[in-house]
Structure formats: C-alpha cells, structure tokens
All heavy atoms as an XYZ file, in Angstrom:
437
protein
N      71.222    114.082     75.442
C      70.831    112.808     75.979
C      70.293    111.966     74.825
O      69.439    112.407     74.084
C      69.753    113.023     77.046
C      69.290    111.780     77.698
S      67.962    111.995     78.907
C      68.671    113.131     80.049
N      70.811    110.759     74.670
C      70.312    109.917     73.597
C      68.862    109.545     73.880
O      68.457    109.395     75.032
C      71.179    108.666     73.456
O      70.961    107.784     74.530
N      68.123    109.417     72.835
C      66.695    109.131     72.994
C      66.462    107.795     73.683
O      65.533    107.661     74.477
C      66.003    109.152     71.629
C      65.947    110.526     71.011
C      65.191    111.518     71.889
O      64.220    111.192     72.557
N      65.666    112.750     71.903
N      67.312    106.817     73.397
C      67.157    105.501     74.017
C      67.374    105.585     75.528
O      66.588    105.059     76.307
C      68.137    104.519     73.389
C      67.945    103.104     73.900
O      66.772    102.681     74.008
O      68.948    102.430     74.196
N      68.441    106.243     75.933
C      68.732    106.386     77.361
C      67.664    107.233     78.051
O      67.267    106.943     79.176
C      70.109    107.021     77.574
C      71.254    106.138     77.175
C      71.438    104.955     78.099
O      71.180    105.097     79.315
O      71.834    103.892     77.619
N      67.221    108.275     77.376
C      66.179    109.132     77.941
C      64.895    108.325     78.149
O      64.247    108.435     79.185
C      65.915    110.305     77.007
C      64.928    111.303     77.539
C      64.748    112.464     76.582
C      63.775    113.468     77.108
N      63.579    114.580     76.180
N      64.572    107.513     77.186
C      63.381    106.668     77.294
C      63.491    105.667     78.421
O      62.519    105.423     79.148
N      64.674    105.081     78.579
C      64.876    104.121     79.657
C      64.744    104.791     81.018
O      64.162    104.224     81.946
C      66.252    103.469     79.543
C      66.343    102.450     78.430
C      67.723    101.828     78.345
O      68.664    102.299     78.969
N      67.838    100.779     77.566
N      65.284    105.995     81.133
C      65.202    106.723     82.402
C      63.746    107.032     82.736
O      63.295    106.829     83.869
C      66.021    108.011     82.332
N      62.999    107.515     81.756
C      61.581    107.834     81.986
C      60.781    106.570     82.324
O      59.904    106.602     83.184
C      60.969    108.519     80.753
C      61.487    109.912     80.515
C      60.994    110.841     81.580
C      61.453    112.255     81.290
N      61.113    113.170     82.341
N      61.100    105.463     81.645
C      60.391    104.207     81.913
C      60.669    103.728     83.333
O      59.752    103.279     84.032
C      60.806    103.146     80.901
N      61.926    103.822     83.766
C      62.263    103.418     85.132
C      61.563    104.302     86.154
O      61.071    103.809     87.177
C      63.772    103.480     85.362
C      64.514    102.304     84.795
C      66.004    102.377     85.050
O      66.524    103.465     85.367
O      66.649    101.333     84.927
N      61.507    105.597     85.883
C      60.833    106.506     86.798
C      59.345    106.163     86.893
O      58.775    106.117     87.984
C      61.012    107.955     86.344
C      62.418    108.461     86.507
C      62.639    109.794     85.829
O      61.954    110.145     84.870
N      63.620    110.543     86.304
N      58.714    105.925     85.753
C      57.285    105.613     85.737
C      57.008    104.274     86.415
O      56.054    104.145     87.201
C      56.772    105.593     84.305
N      57.842    103.287     86.125
C      57.664    101.963     86.730
C      57.838    102.042     88.242
O      57.073    101.434     88.997
C      58.679    100.993     86.124
C      58.488     99.567     86.522
C      59.492     98.687     85.785
C      59.449     97.253     86.285
N      60.513     96.452     85.686
N      58.810    102.813     88.681
C      59.041    102.991     90.109
C      57.866    103.666     90.791
O      57.444    103.274     91.877
N      57.338    104.696     90.150
C      56.193    105.419     90.715
C      54.977    104.496     90.815
O      54.242    104.519     91.812
C      55.883    106.643     89.846
C      54.851    107.552     90.434
C      55.378    108.197     91.696
C      54.431    109.255     92.183
N      54.825    109.818     93.455
N      54.776    103.682     89.793
C      53.651    102.741     89.791
C      53.798    101.719     90.916
O      52.841    101.452     91.654
C      53.562    102.030     88.443
C      52.441    101.012     88.291
C      51.086    101.702     88.410
C      52.554    100.298     86.962
N      55.006    101.167     91.079
C      55.244    100.202     92.154
C      55.043    100.844     93.522
O      54.444    100.256     94.413
C      56.673     99.658     92.087
C      56.854     98.461     91.232
C      58.271     97.927     91.406
C      58.493     96.669     90.637
N      59.864     96.166     90.836
N      55.561    102.057     93.673
C      55.434    102.752     94.954
C      53.969    102.997     95.295
O      53.515    102.739     96.414
C      56.189    104.077     94.905
C      56.186    104.832     96.203
C      56.955    106.145     96.129
O      57.626    106.410     95.119
O      56.856    106.905     97.105
N      53.222    103.476     94.329
C      51.802    103.753     94.541
C      51.028    102.470     94.846
O      50.202    102.432     95.762
C      51.201    104.454     93.304
O      51.942    105.643     93.064
C      49.745    104.790     93.503
N      51.316    101.419     94.091
C      50.646    100.138     94.315
C      50.968     99.606     95.708
O      50.079     99.131     96.416
C      51.072     99.116     93.245
O      50.762     99.644     91.955
C      50.358     97.792     93.438
N      52.227     99.705     96.093
C      52.633     99.253     97.424
C      51.908     99.992     98.527
O      51.499     99.404     99.529
N      51.739    101.287     98.348
C      51.006    102.075     99.354
C      49.540    101.670     99.414
O      48.953    101.595    100.495
C      51.111    103.563     99.042
C      52.443    104.148     99.398
C      52.466    105.628     99.178
N      53.787    106.149     99.482
C      54.197    107.336     99.128
N      53.407    108.152     98.473
N      55.415    107.728     99.439
N      48.943    101.441     98.241
C      47.524    101.083     98.201
C      47.243     99.752     98.884
O      46.229     99.608     99.568
C      47.021    101.038     96.756
C      46.842    102.383     96.065
C      46.497    102.181     94.596
C      45.751    103.193     96.746
N      48.121     98.787     98.682
C      47.879     97.465     99.267
C      48.557     97.296    100.621
O      48.408     96.266    101.264
C      48.328     96.328     98.306
C      47.518     96.361     97.027
C      49.811     96.375     98.031
N      49.303     98.300    101.051
C      49.953     98.238    102.353
C      51.206     97.382    102.373
O      51.591     96.857    103.412
N      51.856     97.233    101.234
C      53.063     96.415    101.124
C      54.284     97.330    101.159
O      54.602     97.991    100.176
C      53.005     95.612     99.822
C      54.136     94.622     99.685
O      55.219     94.820    100.234
N      53.887     93.566     98.931
N      54.962     97.353    102.293
C      56.109     98.250    102.445
C      57.271     97.864    101.542
O      58.008     98.724    101.073
C      56.561     98.272    103.905
C      55.590     99.024    104.796
C      56.104     99.138    106.221
O      57.333     99.157    106.423
O      55.260     99.220    107.118
N      57.459     96.569    101.314
C      58.553     96.120    100.446
C      58.356     96.626     99.016
O      59.281     97.124     98.386
C      58.654     94.599    100.449
C      59.924     94.117     99.750
C      60.023     92.596     99.686
N      59.951     92.279     98.271
C      59.091     91.458     97.694
N      58.214     90.819     98.415
N      59.109     91.249     96.411
N      57.147     96.534     98.514
C      56.843     97.001     97.166
C      57.000     98.523     97.079
O      57.521     99.038     96.085
C      55.421     96.590     96.776
C      55.005     96.814     95.330
C      55.914     96.054     94.373
C      53.566     96.384     95.120
N      56.605     99.219     98.115
C      56.769    100.672     98.162
C      58.252    101.034     98.108
O      58.656    101.926     97.353
C      56.131    101.254     99.444
O      54.750    100.900     99.474
C      56.257    102.761     99.485
N      59.056    100.341     98.874
C      60.496    100.603     98.897
C      61.141    100.275     97.551
O      62.010    101.007     97.071
C      61.158     99.794    100.003
N      60.725     99.178     96.931
C      61.246     98.818     95.610
C      60.907     99.912     94.596
O      61.721    100.256     93.739
C      60.650     97.494     95.133
C      61.241     96.276     95.759
C      60.584     94.994     95.261
O      59.853     95.022     94.254
O      60.804     93.949     95.903
N      59.704    100.428     94.690
C      59.285    101.487     93.780
C      60.110    102.743     93.954
O      60.524    103.369     92.980
N      60.366    103.108     95.202
C      61.211    104.281     95.462
C      62.609    104.074     94.908
O      63.192    104.985     94.312
C      61.297    104.553     96.956
C      60.108    105.266     97.494
C      60.396    105.784     98.904
N      59.143    105.869     99.623
C      58.887    105.281    100.773
N      59.807    104.580    101.386
N      57.708    105.408    101.339
N      63.158    102.877     95.107
C      64.505    102.574     94.621
C      64.561    102.624     93.098
O      65.509    103.163     92.517
C      64.945    101.201     95.119
N      63.558    102.083     92.454
C      63.531    102.087     90.997
C      63.385    103.504     90.452
O      64.014    103.869     89.464
C      62.389    101.206     90.497
C      62.712    100.527     89.199
C      61.758     99.388     88.905
O      61.658     98.448     89.728
O      61.112     99.465     87.855
N      62.564    104.301     91.107
C      62.417    105.695     90.700
C      63.722    106.460     90.858
O      64.101    107.253     89.999
N      64.423    106.196     91.941
C      65.716    106.851     92.177
C      66.740    106.416     91.129
O      67.560    107.223     90.682
C      66.222    106.527     93.569
N      66.665    105.168     90.742
C      67.575    104.668     89.703
C      67.315    105.403     88.380
O      68.242    105.788     87.681
C      67.367    103.166     89.527
C      68.306    102.514     88.564
C      68.034    101.008     88.513
C      68.845    100.336     87.429
N      68.492     98.913     87.285
N      66.056    105.610     88.060
C      65.696    106.358     86.853
C      66.155    107.803     86.941
O      66.644    108.370     85.957
N      66.020    108.407     88.118
C      66.487    109.786     88.322
C      67.996    109.876     88.127
O      68.499    110.812     87.500
C      66.133    110.284     89.725
C      64.639    110.465     89.930
O      63.886    110.542     88.923
O      64.214    110.538     91.109
N      68.719    108.889     88.670
C      70.178    108.880     88.550
C      70.603    108.707     87.089
O      71.541    109.362     86.619
C      70.770    107.774     89.404
N      69.911    107.842     86.362
C      70.233    107.621     84.952
C      70.005    108.922     84.157
O      70.817    109.300     83.322
C      69.375    106.512     84.364
C      69.685    106.216     82.902
C      68.702    105.231     82.290
N      68.680    103.953     82.940
C      69.325    102.868     82.492
N      70.044    102.938     81.406
N      69.229    101.736     83.141
N      68.917    109.602     84.465
C      68.610    110.846     83.769
C      69.664    111.910     84.081
O      70.121    112.618     83.192
C      67.224    111.337     84.168
C      66.772    112.531     83.370
C      65.350    112.935     83.722
O      64.900    112.766     84.848
N      64.635    113.467     82.752
N      70.073    112.005     85.340
C      71.092    112.978     85.732
C      72.420    112.674     85.048
O      73.120    113.585     84.595
C      71.261    112.966     87.240
N      72.758    111.399     84.960
C      74.004    110.986     84.303
C      73.999    111.417     82.833
O      74.977    111.963     82.326
C      74.175    109.476     84.399
C      75.418    108.950     83.681
C      75.435    107.436     83.644
C      74.616    106.993     82.473
N      74.681    105.588     82.130
N      72.892    111.190     82.169
C      72.794    111.551     80.751
C      72.844    113.065     80.553
O      73.437    113.559     79.598
C      71.526    110.964     80.135
C      71.569    109.459     80.007
C      72.740    108.964     79.180
O      73.006    109.529     78.099
O      73.399    108.013     79.621
N      72.242    113.808     81.465
C      72.301    115.269     81.372
C      73.727    115.766     81.544
O      74.164    116.684     80.847
C      71.385    115.915     82.409
C      69.926    115.830     82.036
C      69.053    116.535     83.049
C      67.589    116.441     82.649
N      66.719    117.134     83.600
N      74.471    115.150     82.459
C      75.871    115.535     82.660
C      76.694    115.218     81.413
O      77.557    116.004     81.023
C      76.468    114.819     83.879
C      75.923    115.310     85.196
S      76.160    117.073     85.466
C      77.909    117.138     85.682
N      76.427    114.096     80.791
C      77.143    113.743     79.558
C      76.875    114.792     78.483
O      77.791    115.191     77.759
C      76.713    112.360     79.075
C      77.351    111.239     79.884
C      76.717    109.872     79.648
C      76.858    109.233     78.332
N      76.291    107.886     78.269
N      75.628    115.245     78.398
C      75.266    116.259     77.408
C      75.995    117.588     77.686
O      76.432    118.255     76.763
C      73.766    116.506     77.386
C      73.002    115.398     76.687
O      73.641    114.581     75.999
O      71.770    115.362     76.834
N      76.094    117.946     78.949
C      76.766    119.202     79.315
C      78.220    119.183     78.874
O      78.730    120.155     78.324
C      76.642    119.457     80.833
C      75.213    119.821     81.181
C      77.606    120.555     81.269
C      74.934    119.854     82.673
N      78.902    118.059     79.093
C      80.317    117.989     78.780
C      80.603    117.751     77.297
O      81.729    117.892     76.853
C      81.011    116.926     79.648
C      81.144    117.379     81.080
C      80.395    116.796     82.074
C      82.017    118.412     81.410
C      80.506    117.217     83.391
C      82.131    118.845     82.713
C      81.385    118.239     83.700
N      79.583    117.372     76.525
C      79.752    117.219     75.075
C      79.896    118.568     74.393
O      80.504    118.685     73.349
C      78.565    116.472     74.468
C      78.609    115.003     74.691
C      77.437    114.344     73.964
C      77.379    112.870     74.248
N      76.240    112.247     73.587
N      79.334    119.592     74.980
C      79.320    120.902     74.345
C      80.572    121.624     74.528
O      81.497    121.677     74.975
C      78.191    121.755     74.924
C      76.876    121.124     74.588
C      75.736    121.928     75.138
N      74.514    121.171     74.872
C      73.384    121.416     75.437
N      73.252    122.370     76.290
N      72.332    120.707     75.153
C-alpha cells in the first residue's frame, strides 16, 4: 500500500469517526450518518489498497 493512499485512508477513517461522534454528542443524525459514510469510504479505500498489494506479489 502506498504511503500516500494509506495516509488518506486513515485520515478519512479518523475524520469519519470524529464526525460520527460529534453528531451523536449534539444529537445531529445527519452528521452522524455523514461520519459513518466517510468512515466506510476510508475502510473501502484501505481494502482496495490491500488488494492491490496482494496482487503485486
């Protein structure tokens, strides 16, 4: 996994978790949902990069 892509995936996961937590604290369901979606996007990016690494070998 390239370091740049790995960093982007981790950043998206962290940003999503922060949004989700903030949304729960303030009772904003839209913000909570956005956070979950962003976290899932980061998870998908990380999985994609791991698959690329597997097939490189």
